[in-house]
N, C-alpha and C positions, 0 to 999 in steps of 0.2 A: 738820518745822518749816516754818511758813509765813513766807516771806521778804517776800512782797508780795501783797496781796489777801486774799481770804477763801476758806476751804475748808470744804465740808460733807462729812462722812463718815457714810454710812448703815451702821448695824449692824443686826442682826436685831431687837433690842429697843429701840433708841433711835437718835437722830441727834445727832452732835457738830457744833458750829459753831466753827471756829477762825479767829482773826484774826491779823494780822501779829504775829510774835514768839511765838506760841503753838505748842506741839507736843503730840503725844499718842503714846503707845506702844501699839500694837495687838499683843496677845499672839499668839504663833505659833498658827496654826490657826483664828483667829477670822475669819469671813467679813466683809468690809467692802467698801464701794463709795465711793471718793472722787469728788466732783464739784464743779464750780464754775460759776457763772453767767457770770463774766467771767474774763479772764486772771488766773492765780494762779501765783506762783513759789514752789516748795517745795523743800526739801532732804530727800531720803529717806536714811535710814541703815538699812542692812539687812545681815544676815550674808552672807558670801561664799557664792555658790551659790544665792542666792534668785532664783527665776525670776519675771519680771514678771507672768506669767499664772497663777501658782500651779500646780496640777496640771491645769488646763483644757487647756493646750497650744493648738495652732492657729497660724494665720498671724501673729498678733500677738506670739507668743513671741519674745523676744530673749535668746539665751543668751550673748551677748558680754558679758563682765564687764569693766568699766572700773575700773582701780585709780587712786585719787586720792592 
């Protein structure tokens, strides 16, 4: 969900453009690349255990789960 700003999400076959107050559900297993031109505040809602880099791994992987 976009809290502030605008967010672009590139999918294999199309691009989504989200504005403040809008949200999208990306189904499990669908490759996607979020990006923004300027600062954007978003709220991510993901199942427990979801890794931020998917199955790519690497130095950017953060496996610390924060419970809110």
